[in-house]
MDTraj code that builds the backbone (N, CA, C; nanometers):
import mdtraj as md
import numpy as np

residues = "MET PRO ASN HIS ARG ARG GLN ASP ARG GLU LEU ASP ALA LEU TYR ALA ARG LEU PRO GLU ILE LYS CYS GLN GLY TYR CYS HIS ASP SER CYS GLY PRO ILE ASP MET SER ILE ARG GLU ARG ALA ARG ILE VAL GLU ARG ALA ARG LYS SER ILE THR CYS GLY ALA TYR ALA SER CYS SER MET LEU THR GLU ASP ARG ARG CYS SER VAL TYR ASP ILE ARG PRO LEU ILE CYS ARG LEU TRP GLY VAL VAL LYS SER MET ARG CYS PRO TYR GLY CYS VAL PRO GLU GLY GLY TRP LEU SER ASP GLU ASP GLY VAL ARG MET ILE VAL GLU ALA ASP ARG ILE GLY GLY GLN PRO LYS GLY ASP ARG VAL GLN ARG ILE MET GLU GLN MET LEU LYS GLN LEU SER GLU GLU GLU LEU GLN ARG ARG ALA SER ALA LEU PHE ARG ASN ALA CYS ALA THR VAL ALA GLY ARG ASP GLY ALA LEU ALA PRO THR ALA LEU GLU THR THR VAL GLU LEU GLU PHE ASP ASP GLY MET GLU ALA LYS PRO ARG LYS TYR ARG PRO ASN GLN THR GLY THR ARG PRO ARG GLY ARG".split()
xyz = np.array([
    [1.3054, 1.7441, -1.3316],
    [1.2714, 1.6148, -1.3889],
    [1.3390, 1.5048, -1.3068],
    [1.2620, 1.4107, -1.2552],
    [1.3212, 1.3030, -1.1751],
    [1.4138, 1.2137, -1.2581],
    [1.5166, 1.1632, -1.1933],
    [1.6081, 1.0683, -1.2558],
    [1.5514, 0.9281, -1.2296],
    [1.4923, 0.8675, -1.3323],
    [1.4228, 0.7399, -1.3147],
    [1.5169, 0.6267, -1.2759],
    [1.6372, 0.6258, -1.3289],
    [1.7314, 0.5197, -1.2919],
    [1.7665, 0.5284, -1.1436],
    [1.7884, 0.6495, -1.0968],
    [1.8191, 0.6675, -0.9550],
    [1.6999, 0.6270, -0.8693],
    [1.5791, 0.6685, -0.9085],
    [1.4581, 0.6296, -0.8355],
    [1.4448, 0.4775, -0.8300],
    [1.4677, 0.4111, -0.9434],
    [1.4556, 0.2655, -0.9484],
    [1.5569, 0.1982, -0.8569],
    [1.6813, 0.2478, -0.8573],
    [1.7843, 0.1919, -0.7683],
    [1.7456, 0.2086, -0.6225],
    [1.6961, 0.3281, -0.5874],
    [1.6575, 0.3550, -0.4485],
    [1.5361, 0.2730, -0.4068],
    [1.4386, 0.2571, -0.4959],
    [1.3223, 0.1733, -0.4651],
    [1.3652, 0.0284, -0.4459],
    [1.4506, -0.0213, -0.5350],
    [1.4982, -0.1592, -0.5226],
    [1.5754, -0.1805, -0.3926],
    [1.6533, -0.0796, -0.3504],
    [1.7263, -0.0892, -0.2231],
    [1.6288, -0.0911, -0.1056],
    [1.5218, -0.0133, -0.1159],
    [1.4191, -0.0133, -0.0116],
    [1.3518, -0.1507, -0.0045],
    [1.3152, -0.2062, -0.1183],
    [1.2510, -0.3380, -0.1215],
    [1.3420, -0.4458, -0.0624],
    [1.4712, -0.4317, -0.0847],
    [1.5671, -0.5325, -0.0367],
    [1.5719, -0.5396, 0.1155],
    [1.5226, -0.4370, 0.1827],
    [1.5208, -0.4358, 0.3293],
    [1.4065, -0.5191, 0.3871],
    [1.3129, -0.5603, 0.3032],
    [1.1985, -0.6389, 0.3503],
    [1.2380, -0.7835, 0.3756],
    [1.1737, -0.8484, 0.4725],
    [1.1977, -0.9916, 0.4907],
    [1.1508, -1.0694, 0.3674],
    [1.2185, -1.1770, 0.3345],
    [1.1786, -1.2635, 0.2224],
    [1.0556, -1.3443, 0.2629],
    [0.9683, -1.3688, 0.1659],
    [0.8521, -1.4541, 0.1898],
    [0.8321, -1.5416, 0.0665],
    [0.8084, -1.6681, 0.0884],
    [0.7866, -1.7610, -0.0229],
    [0.6365, -1.7665, -0.0505],
    [0.5954, -1.6915, -0.1528],
    [0.4536, -1.6830, -0.1881],
    [0.4068, -1.8127, -0.2531],
    [0.2935, -1.8651, -0.2064],
    [0.2346, -1.9856, -0.2633],
    [0.1441, -1.9548, -0.3835],
    [0.1176, -1.8251, -0.4044],
    [0.0365, -1.7847, -0.5187],
    [-0.1131, -1.7943, -0.4982],
    [-0.1587, -1.8041, -0.3735],
    [-0.3017, -1.8151, -0.3464],
    [-0.3693, -1.6797, -0.3214],
    [-0.2904, -1.5760, -0.3064],
    [-0.3455, -1.4484, -0.2578],
    [-0.3919, -1.3551, -0.3685],
    [-0.4068, -1.4035, -0.4909],
    [-0.4492, -1.3175, -0.6015],
    [-0.5830, -1.2505, -0.5743],
    [-0.6661, -1.3085, -0.4864],
    [-0.7941, -1.2461, -0.4548],
    [-0.7770, -1.1186, -0.3735],
    [-0.6553, -1.0908, -0.3296],
    [-0.6267, -0.9683, -0.2558],
    [-0.5641, -0.8612, -0.3450],
    [-0.5450, -0.8915, -0.4726],
    [-0.4831, -0.7976, -0.5661],
    [-0.5901, -0.7060, -0.6237],
    [-0.6156, -0.5999, -0.5538],
    [-0.7194, -0.5060, -0.5943],
    [-0.6654, -0.3658, -0.6064],
    [-0.7504, -0.2654, -0.5993],
    [-0.7059, -0.1271, -0.6176],
    [-0.6141, -0.0836, -0.5036],
    [-0.4977, -0.0352, -0.5406],
    [-0.4007, 0.0129, -0.4424],
    [-0.3411, 0.1430, -0.4923],
    [-0.2807, 0.2137, -0.4021],
    [-0.2082, 0.3340, -0.4377],
    [-0.0606, 0.3007, -0.4310],
    [0.0196, 0.3761, -0.5020],
    [0.1638, 0.3549, -0.5041],
    [0.2286, 0.4854, -0.5468],
    [0.3601, 0.4918, -0.5367],
    [0.4294, 0.6133, -0.5780],
    [0.4168, 0.6312, -0.7300],
    [0.4421, 0.7522, -0.7736],
    [0.4324, 0.7842, -0.9163],
    [0.5272, 0.6960, -0.9975],
    [0.6504, 0.6809, -0.9516],
    [0.7485, 0.6016, -1.0265],
    [0.7144, 0.4528, -1.0250],
    [0.6660, 0.4025, -0.9133],
    [0.6266, 0.2616, -0.9086],
    [0.5194, 0.2333, -1.0138],
    [0.4211, 0.3219, -1.0223],
    [0.3138, 0.3046, -1.1210],
    [0.3698, 0.3162, -1.2631],
    [0.4545, 0.4162, -1.2859],
    [0.5064, 0.4418, -1.4209],
    [0.5888, 0.3244, -1.4730],
    [0.6729, 0.2658, -1.3889],
    [0.7568, 0.1577, -1.4417],
    [0.6763, 0.0306, -1.4691],
    [0.5679, 0.0098, -1.3960],
    [0.4793, -0.1028, -1.4262],
    [0.4090, -0.0794, -1.5601],
    [0.3569, 0.0411, -1.5790],
    [0.2870, 0.0741, -1.7035],
    [0.3829, 0.0682, -1.8224],
    [0.5074, 0.1162, -1.8026],
    [0.6076, 0.1112, -1.9102],
    [0.6332, -0.0329, -1.9540],
    [0.6473, -0.1222, -1.8579],
    [0.6764, -0.2615, -1.8926],
    [0.5527, -0.3315, -1.9508],
    [0.4396, -0.3167, -1.8853],
    [0.3187, -0.3892, -1.9260],
    [0.2537, -0.3301, -2.0504],
    [0.2834, -0.2045, -2.0769],
    [0.2231, -0.1312, -2.1889],
    [0.0709, -0.1275, -2.1801],
    [0.0227, -0.1206, -2.0564],
    [-0.1206, -0.1019, -2.0340],
    [-0.1385, -0.0395, -1.8962],
    [-0.2547, 0.0173, -1.8740],
    [-0.2847, 0.0826, -1.7465],
    [-0.3077, -0.0196, -1.6362],
    [-0.2849, 0.0248, -1.5146],
    [-0.3191, -0.0564, -1.3982],
    [-0.4639, -0.0254, -1.3663],
    [-0.5490, -0.1223, -1.3873],
    [-0.6916, -0.1049, -1.3603],
    [-0.7392, -0.2228, -1.2779],
    [-0.8597, -0.2105, -1.2293],
    [-0.9223, -0.3201, -1.1557],
    [-1.0539, -0.3519, -1.2233],
    [-1.0675, -0.4754, -1.2670],
    [-1.1862, -0.5177, -1.3400],
    [-1.2885, -0.5807, -1.2491],
    [-1.3540, -0.6842, -1.2998],
    [-1.4564, -0.7554, -1.2234],
    [-1.3989, -0.8021, -1.0909],
    [-1.4745, -0.7845, -0.9861],
    [-1.4330, -0.8230, -0.8509],
    [-1.3045, -0.7529, -0.8081],
    [-1.2783, -0.6376, -0.8690],
    [-1.1650, -0.5532, -0.8315],
    [-1.0311, -0.6226, -0.8483],
    [-1.0200, -0.7158, -0.9428],
    [-0.8928, -0.7835, -0.9635],
    [-0.7987, -0.6946, -1.0451],
    [-0.6718, -0.7033, -1.0155],
    [-0.5698, -0.6188, -1.0768],
    [-0.5456, -0.6593, -1.2223],
    [-0.5320, -0.5607, -1.3094],
    [-0.5084, -0.5868, -1.4517],
    [-0.3697, -0.6453, -1.4783],
    [-0.2834, -0.6478, -1.3788],
    [-0.1496, -0.7047, -1.3963],
    [-0.1466, -0.8555, -1.3680],
    [-0.2611, -0.9123, -1.3286],
    [-0.2678, -1.0574, -1.3083],
    [-0.2799, -1.1282, -1.4426],
    [-0.2103, -1.2408, -1.4548],
    [-0.2173, -1.3212, -1.5766],
    [-0.3442, -1.4075, -1.5731],
    [-0.3676, -1.4826, -1.6800],
    [-0.4848, -1.5712, -1.6839],
    [-0.4803, -1.6765, -1.5740],
    [-0.3595, -1.7181, -1.5356],
    [-0.3492, -1.8160, -1.4264],
    [-0.3353, -1.7485, -1.2896],
    [-0.3734, -1.6194, -1.2825],
    [-0.3845, -1.5425, -1.1579],
    [-0.2491, -1.5163, -1.0903],
    [-0.1429, -1.5059, -1.1683],
    [-0.0110, -1.4721, -1.1157],
    [0.0208, -1.3282, -1.1557],
    [0.1067, -1.2631, -1.0788],
    [0.1442, -1.1245, -1.1061],
    [0.2423, -1.1191, -1.2227],
    [0.2073, -1.0444, -1.3266],
    [0.2924, -1.0349, -1.4449],
    [0.4083, -0.9373, -1.4254],
    [0.4045, -0.8599, -1.3180],
    [0.5107, -0.7619, -1.2902],
    [0.5678, -0.7852, -1.1497],
    [0.5728, -0.9108, -1.1091],
    [0.6102, -0.9462, -0.9725],
    [0.7436, -0.8851, -0.9292],
    [0.8429, -0.8847, -1.0176],
    [0.9748, -0.8334, -0.9792],
    [0.9787, -0.6823, -0.9613],
    [0.8803, -0.6108, -1.0170],
    [0.8758, -0.4651, -0.9974],
    [0.7458, -0.4212, -0.9296],
    [0.6782, -0.5149, -0.8635],
    [0.5547, -0.4796, -0.7935],
    [0.5842, -0.3705, -0.6906],
    [0.4860, -0.2869, -0.6588],
    [0.5096, -0.1754, -0.5669],
    [0.5236, -0.2220, -0.4217],
    [0.5676, -0.1304, -0.3384],
    [0.5935, -0.1629, -0.1982],
    [0.4706, -0.2189, -0.1282],
    [0.3535, -0.1607, -0.1507],
    [0.2355, -0.2067, -0.0779],
    [0.2069, -0.3530, -0.1081],
    [0.2327, -0.3978, -0.2317],
    [0.2156, -0.5401, -0.2649],
    [0.3205, -0.6244, -0.1939],
    [0.4399, -0.5717, -0.1798],
    [0.5484, -0.6439, -0.1132],
    [0.5244, -0.6544, 0.0378],
    [0.4493, -0.5598, 0.0933],
    [0.4203, -0.5622, 0.2367],
    [0.3165, -0.6683, 0.2721],
    [0.2346, -0.7092, 0.1740],
    [0.1311, -0.8094, 0.1989],
    [0.1957, -0.9388, 0.2494],
    [0.1541, -0.9839, 0.3647],
    [0.2076, -1.1057, 0.4221],
    [0.3361, -1.0863, 0.4996],
    [0.3944, -0.9681, 0.4930],
    [0.5231, -0.9396, 0.5577],
    [0.5047, -0.8542, 0.6828],
    [0.4017, -0.7680, 0.6803],
    [0.3756, -0.6790, 0.7929],
    [0.2927, -0.7530, 0.8979],
    [0.3247, -0.7282, 1.0232],
    [0.2645, -0.8014, 1.1353],
    [0.1114, -0.8035, 1.1311],
    [0.0468, -0.6907, 1.1055],
    [-0.0997, -0.6857, 1.1071],
    [-0.1628, -0.7121, 0.9705],
    [-0.0811, -0.7479, 0.8704],
    [-0.1333, -0.7781, 0.7371],
    [-0.0765, -0.9132, 0.6937],
    [-0.0958, -1.0126, 0.7805],
    [-0.0408, -1.1466, 0.7566],
    [-0.1168, -1.2178, 0.6461],
    [-0.0459, -1.3065, 0.5784],
    [-0.1061, -1.3851, 0.4709],
    [-0.2070, -1.4837, 0.5298],
    [-0.3309, -1.4837, 0.4795],
    [-0.4306, -1.5776, 0.5314],
    [-0.4066, -1.7213, 0.4856],
    [-0.3099, -1.7418, 0.3963],
    [-0.2817, -1.8755, 0.3441],
    [-0.1592, -1.9393, 0.4090],
    [-0.1068, -1.8764, 0.5127],
    [0.0005, -1.9381, 0.5904],
    [0.1421, -1.9058, 0.5487],
    [0.1625, -1.8203, 0.4499],
    [0.2988, -1.7803, 0.4143],
    [0.3558, -1.6958, 0.5284],
    [0.4771, -1.7254, 0.5684],
    [0.5418, -1.6555, 0.6808],
    [0.6760, -1.6020, 0.6337],
    [0.7056, -1.4744, 0.6606],
    [0.8346, -1.4190, 0.6179],
    [0.9510, -1.4791, 0.6961],
    [1.0621, -1.4972, 0.6270],
    [1.1827, -1.5476, 0.6915],
    [1.2320, -1.4431, 0.7915],
    [1.2617, -1.4876, 0.9120],
    [1.3110, -1.3951, 1.0137],
    [1.2020, -1.3217, 1.0894],
    [1.0755, -1.3481, 1.0579],
    [0.9648, -1.2853, 1.1305],
    [0.9049, -1.1665, 1.0575],
    [0.7938, -1.1204, 1.1115],
    [0.7182, -1.0124, 1.0493],
    [0.7835, -0.8769, 1.0720],
    [0.7622, -0.7887, 0.9768],
    [0.8026, -0.6492, 0.9868],
    [0.7021, -0.5791, 1.0775],
    [0.7485, -0.4925, 1.1645],
    [0.6550, -0.4208, 1.2514],
    [0.5666, -0.3295, 1.1665],
    [0.4467, -0.3048, 1.2150],
    [0.3524, -0.2193, 1.1434],
    [0.4091, -0.0790, 1.1248],
    [0.4729, -0.0285, 1.2304],
    [0.5264, 0.1076, 1.2206],
    [0.6398, 0.1164, 1.1187],
    [0.7228, 0.0116, 1.1079],
    [0.8270, 0.0112, 1.0040],
    [0.7643, 0.0020, 0.8655],
    [0.6518, -0.0694, 0.8535],
    [0.5801, -0.0751, 0.7263],
    [0.5327, 0.0619, 0.6822],
    [0.4769, 0.1399, 0.7758],
    [0.4313, 0.2751, 0.7438],
    [0.5501, 0.3631, 0.7067],
    [0.6589, 0.3523, 0.7812],
    [0.7788, 0.4316, 0.7482],
    [0.8271, 0.4003, 0.6062],
    [0.8196, 0.2725, 0.5693],
    [0.8645, 0.2340, 0.4354],
    [0.7705, 0.2858, 0.3265],
    [0.6418, 0.2905, 0.3537],
    [0.5467, 0.3478, 0.2573],
    [0.5788, 0.4950, 0.2331],
    [0.6009, 0.5679, 0.3413],
    [0.6332, 0.7106, 0.3286],
    [0.7657, 0.7277, 0.2535],
    [0.8615, 0.6398, 0.2795],
    [0.9906, 0.6446, 0.2108],
    [0.9755, 0.6131, 0.0618],
    [0.8941, 0.5135, 0.0274],
    [0.8709, 0.4815, -0.1136],
    [0.8088, 0.5995, -0.1868],
    [0.7170, 0.6692, -0.1214],
    [0.6551, 0.7870, -0.1824],
    [0.7551, 0.9021, -0.1946],
    [0.8470, 0.9139, -0.0989],
    [0.9503, 1.0183, -0.1083],
    [1.0405, 0.9898, -0.2286],
    [1.0788, 0.8654, -0.2466],
    [1.1676, 0.8271, -0.3564],
    [1.0967, 0.8386, -0.4909],
    [0.9786, 0.7795, -0.4992],
    [0.9092, 0.7674, -0.6274],
    [0.8116, 0.8785, -0.6594],
    [0.7863, 0.9662, -0.5645],
    [0.6909, 1.0751, -0.5870],
    [0.5550, 1.0422, -0.5287],
    [0.5106, 1.1241, -0.4347],
    [0.3812, 1.1058, -0.3691],
    [0.2703, 1.1360, -0.4690],
    [0.1806, 1.0409, -0.4969],
    [0.0757, 1.0634, -0.5969],
    [-0.0217, 1.1748, -0.5594],
    [-0.0326, 1.2057, -0.4315],
    [-0.1235, 1.3120, -0.3885],
    [-0.0524, 1.4476, -0.3794],
    [0.0759, 1.4516, -0.4139],
    [0.1494, 1.5776, -0.4189],
    [0.2520, 1.5943, -0.3081],
    [0.3404, 1.6895, -0.3300],
    [0.4497, 1.7161, -0.2359],
    [0.4003, 1.7609, -0.0987],
    [0.2922, 1.8356, -0.0958],
    [0.2404, 1.8846, 0.0321],
    [0.2000, 1.7677, 0.1226],
    [0.1309, 1.6700, 0.0655],
    [0.0903, 1.5525, 0.1429],
    [0.2135, 1.4766, 0.1902],
    [0.3152, 1.4662, 0.1041],
    [0.4383, 1.3984, 0.1442],
    [0.5035, 1.4679, 0.2631],
    [0.5116, 1.5995, 0.2585],
    [0.5706, 1.6747, 0.3718],
    [0.4906, 1.6525, 0.4993],
    [0.3597, 1.6514, 0.4876],
    [0.2747, 1.6298, 0.6044],
    [0.2963, 1.4904, 0.6618],
    [0.3042, 1.3892, 0.5748],
    [0.3256, 1.2530, 0.6225],
    [0.4605, 1.2409, 0.6934],
    [0.5643, 1.3002, 0.6364],
    [0.6968, 1.2956, 0.6990],
    [0.6959, 1.3685, 0.8331],
    [0.6256, 1.4819, 0.8384],
    [0.6149, 1.5582, 0.9627],
    [0.5395, 1.4777, 1.0691],
    [0.4327, 1.4109, 1.0289],
    [0.3563, 1.3302, 1.1241],
    [0.4409, 1.2167, 1.1809],
    [0.5231, 1.1536, 1.0968],
    [0.6098, 1.0459, 1.1455],
    [0.7062, 1.0963, 1.2521],
    [0.7552, 1.2179, 1.2346],
    [0.8488, 1.2747, 1.3324],
    [0.7796, 1.3128, 1.4622],
    [0.6556, 1.3568, 1.4532],
    [0.5863, 1.4103, 1.5705],
    [0.5168, 1.3039, 1.6550],
    [0.4772, 1.1942, 1.5946],
    [0.4043, 1.0923, 1.6699],
    [0.4973, 1.0188, 1.7663],
    [0.4456, 0.9892, 1.8839],
    [0.5228, 0.9051, 1.9758],
    [0.5283, 0.7647, 1.9163],
    [0.6234, 0.6851, 1.9610],
    [0.6366, 0.5482, 1.9098],
    [0.5090, 0.4684, 1.9383],
    [0.4474, 0.4901, 2.0553],
    [0.3247, 0.4185, 2.0907],
    [0.2089, 0.4588, 2.0004],
    [0.1985, 0.5892, 1.9720],
    [0.0897, 0.6367, 1.8862],
    [0.1099, 0.5894, 1.7427],
    [0.2334, 0.5923, 1.6950],
    [0.2623, 0.5426, 1.5604],
    [0.2284, 0.3943, 1.5508],
    [0.2636, 0.3184, 1.6518],
    [0.2343, 0.1749, 1.6522],
    [0.0828, 0.1518, 1.6488],
    [0.0085, 0.2274, 1.7276],
    [-0.1372, 0.2124, 1.7311],
    [-0.1990, 0.2448, 1.5951],
    [-0.1577, 0.3568, 1.5371],
    [-0.2141, 0.3978, 1.4080],
    [-0.1728, 0.3037, 1.2950],
    [-0.0472, 0.2609, 1.2958],
    [0.0017, 0.1718, 1.1909],
    [-0.0707, 0.0382, 1.1966],
    [-0.0915, -0.0151, 1.3158],
    [-0.1615, -0.1427, 1.3300],
    [-0.3046, -0.1317, 1.2795],
    [-0.3720, -0.0219, 1.3128],
    [-0.5093, -0.0012, 1.2656],
    [-0.5116, 0.0106, 1.1136],
    [-0.4151, 0.0802, 1.0586],
    [-0.4067, 0.1001, 0.9148],
    [-0.3935, -0.0326, 0.8411],
    [-0.3022, -0.1186, 0.8849],
    [-0.2809, -0.2455, 0.8161],
    [-0.3931, -0.3454, 0.8437],
    [-0.4529, -0.3413, 0.9631],
    [-0.5678, -0.4296, 0.9886],
    [-0.6828, -0.3914, 0.8965],
    [-0.7021, -0.2624, 0.8749],
    [-0.8063, -0.2144, 0.7844],
    [-0.7755, -0.2589, 0.6414],
    [-0.6483, -0.2539, 0.6027],
    [-0.6090, -0.2934, 0.4672],
    [-0.6303, -0.4424, 0.4448],
    [-0.6250, -0.5225, 0.5490],
    [-0.6456, -0.6676, 0.5354],
    [-0.7848, -0.6994, 0.4861],
    [-0.8782, -0.6118, 0.5074],
    [-1.0168, -0.6366, 0.4656],
    [-1.0393, -0.6055, 0.3186],
    [-0.9323, -0.5810, 0.2419],
    [-0.9504, -0.5427, 0.1020],
    [-0.9500, -0.6599, 0.0064],
    [-0.9767, -0.7801, 0.0547],
    [-0.9815, -0.8956, -0.0354],
    [-1.0814, -0.8663, -0.1472],
    [-1.0360, -0.8794, -0.2706],
    [-1.1171, -0.8414, -0.3861],
    [-1.2496, -0.9163, -0.3879],
    [-1.3564, -0.8421, -0.4141],
    [-1.4875, -0.9025, -0.4285],
    [-1.5646, -0.9209, -0.2995],
    [-1.5033, -0.8975, -0.1856],
    [-1.5748, -0.9162, -0.0591],
    [-1.6918, -0.8188, -0.0525],
    [-1.8103, -0.8700, -0.0405],
    [-1.9329, -0.7904, -0.0353],
    [-1.9460, -0.6944, -0.1541],
    [-1.8758, -0.7230, -0.2639],
    [-1.8867, -0.6388, -0.3832],
    [-1.8218, -0.5029, -0.3691],
    [-1.7457, -0.4806, -0.2645],
    [-1.6822, -0.3505, -0.2450],
    [-1.5504, -0.3708, -0.1708],
    [-1.4717, -0.2692, -0.1661],
    [-1.3426, -0.2765, -0.0985],
    [-1.3311, -0.1683, 0.0067],
    [-1.2652, -0.2034, 0.1149],
    [-1.2275, -0.1005, 0.2122],
    [-1.1096, -0.0239, 0.1546],
    [-1.0764, 0.0933, 0.2091],
    [-0.9609, 0.1660, 0.1565],
    [-0.8325, 0.0875, 0.1798],
    [-0.7402, 0.0990, 0.0861],
    [-0.6114, 0.0331, 0.1032],
    [-0.5283, 0.1101, 0.2039],
    [-0.4143, 0.0552, 0.2369],
    [-0.3272, 0.1179, 0.3366],
    [-0.2941, 0.2607, 0.2984],
    [-0.2564, 0.2825, 0.1745],
    [-0.2180, 0.4175, 0.1362],
    [-0.3383, 0.5097, 0.1271],
    [-0.4491, 0.4599, 0.0746],
    [-0.5683, 0.5439, 0.0693],
    [-0.6076, 0.5867, 0.2093],
    [-0.6014, 0.4958, 0.3034],
    [-0.6353, 0.5286, 0.4410],
    [-0.5374, 0.6314, 0.4964],
    [-0.4113, 0.6179, 0.4625],
    [-0.3094, 0.7094, 0.5125],
    [-0.3325, 0.8507, 0.4628],
    [-0.3673, 0.8647, 0.3355],
    [-0.3724, 0.9990, 0.2789],
    [-0.5132, 1.0536, 0.2621],
    [-0.6167, 0.9783, 0.2977],
    [-0.7513, 1.0338, 0.2899],
    [-0.7754, 1.1230, 0.4105],
    [-0.7114, 1.2392, 0.4038],
    [-0.7177, 1.3349, 0.5131],
    [-0.7466, 1.4723, 0.4555],
    [-0.8069, 1.5573, 0.5357],
    [-0.8187, 1.6976, 0.5000],
    [-0.7179, 1.7720, 0.5856],
    [-0.6652, 1.8819, 0.5345],
    [-0.5639, 1.9552, 0.6081],
    [-0.6103, 2.0983, 0.6283],
    [-0.5981, 2.1486, 0.7517],
    [-0.6308, 2.2879, 0.7752],
    [-0.5072, 2.3718, 0.7443],
    [-0.5178, 2.5029, 0.7584],
    [-0.4078, 2.5921, 0.7226],
    [-0.2831, 2.5697, 0.8067],
    [-0.2984, 2.5155, 0.9250],
    [-0.1841, 2.4892, 1.0117],
    [-0.1232, 2.3529, 0.9872],
    [-0.1521, 2.2915, 0.8697],
    [-0.0994, 2.1603, 0.8324],
    [-0.1464, 2.0519, 0.9293],
    [-0.2566, 2.0753, 0.9972],
    [-0.3124, 1.9756, 1.0893],
    [-0.3967, 1.8788, 1.0088],
    [-0.3673, 1.7518, 1.0208],
    [-0.4413, 1.6493, 0.9464],
    [-0.5689, 1.6135, 1.0200],
    [-0.6785, 1.6082, 0.9453],
    [-0.8075, 1.5693, 1.0030],
    [-0.8694, 1.4648, 0.9122],
    [-0.9204, 1.3556, 0.9703],
    [-0.9828, 1.2526, 0.8853],
    [-1.1042, 1.3095, 0.8135],
    [-1.1282, 1.2621, 0.6915],
    [-1.2505, 1.2990, 0.6204],
    [-1.3681, 1.2308, 0.6866],
    [-1.4888, 1.2672, 0.6447],
    [-1.6090, 1.2118, 0.7065],
    [-1.6248, 1.0627, 0.6820],
    [-1.5672, 1.0082, 0.5734],
    [-1.5817, 0.8665, 0.5412],
    [-1.5263, 0.7786, 0.6529],
    [-1.6032, 0.6796, 0.6907],
    [-1.5593, 0.5767, 0.7852],
    [-1.6035, 0.4421, 0.7290],
    [-1.5162, 0.3417, 0.7257],
    [-1.5617, 0.2098, 0.6791],
    [-1.6670, 0.1545, 0.7731],
    [-1.7599, 0.0756, 0.7184],
    [-1.8574, 0.0138, 0.8072],
    [-1.7937, -0.1066, 0.8754],
    [-1.8663, -0.1791, 0.9556],
    [-1.8084, -0.2863, 1.0357],
    [-1.7512, -0.3999, 0.9522],
    [-1.8007, -0.4198, 0.8305],
    [-1.7459, -0.5261, 0.7465],
    [-1.6211, -0.4789, 0.6734],
    [-1.5868, -0.3504, 0.6884],
    [-1.4679, -0.2990, 0.6231],
    [-1.4935, -0.2532, 0.4801],
    [-1.6207, -0.2463, 0.4394],
    [-1.6514, -0.2062, 0.3025],
    [-1.7015, -0.0644, 0.3010],
    [-1.6868, -0.0005, 0.1859],
    [-1.7378, 0.1364, 0.1727],
    [-1.8910, 0.1341, 0.1727],
    [-1.9522, 0.2260, 0.2458],
    [-2.0979, 0.2342, 0.2395],
    [-2.1426, 0.2650, 0.0966],
    [-2.2498, 0.2069, 0.0534],
    [-2.3022, 0.2303, -0.0807],
    [-2.3436, 0.3762, -0.0955],
    [-2.3270, 0.4277, -0.2186],
    [-2.3743, 0.5618, -0.2481],
    [-2.2849, 0.6734, -0.1994],
    [-2.1606, 0.6426, -0.1614],
    [-2.0716, 0.7511, -0.1167],
    [-1.9556, 0.7641, -0.2101],
])
top = md.Topology()
chain = top.add_chain()
for i, resn in enumerate(residues, 1):
    res = top.add_residue(resn, chain, resSeq=i)
    for name in ("N", "CA", "C"):
        top.add_atom(name, md.element.get_by_symbol(name[0]), res)
traj = md.Trajectory(xyz[None], top)
């Protein structure tokens, strides 16, 4: 049984490593379906006393009537990376103090958040992700991380009535052979970054 207090302390320490950003509150249209660690999801649901869902135009159920995040202080890592990671910059001009976090450090932090809070796709996927981080060259990790976050930038809620996969969905939407070799699934976003209809 996980120790939730310890998980919360470790997650908060991880979040504290991120550059500060002064949010203007304009990016609510980007608050759509995301993946997060098991503990990140659980503590939001515990506080809000409702499920995290996405309604019309894929807007997050944690947004208030005035389009502000009702769980801002405990929002998950992927929400905290928005506007902070180099390839996922805020389109409204918010800039992190001290500069952007590198894409590869953003991916490392996602994997770390899942290690702390529990990987929603299971321990096997977590081990594979950690193994991939160790095996990839710095150049290959940088290339993949940049592509991952650029793809996630296209997830503005309501765009073309559909969403591209989020950073975490893109990371873990893989099939694995018996040798723990990761292979992308057949799904590929179309040029607008949206899921093809009927899939």
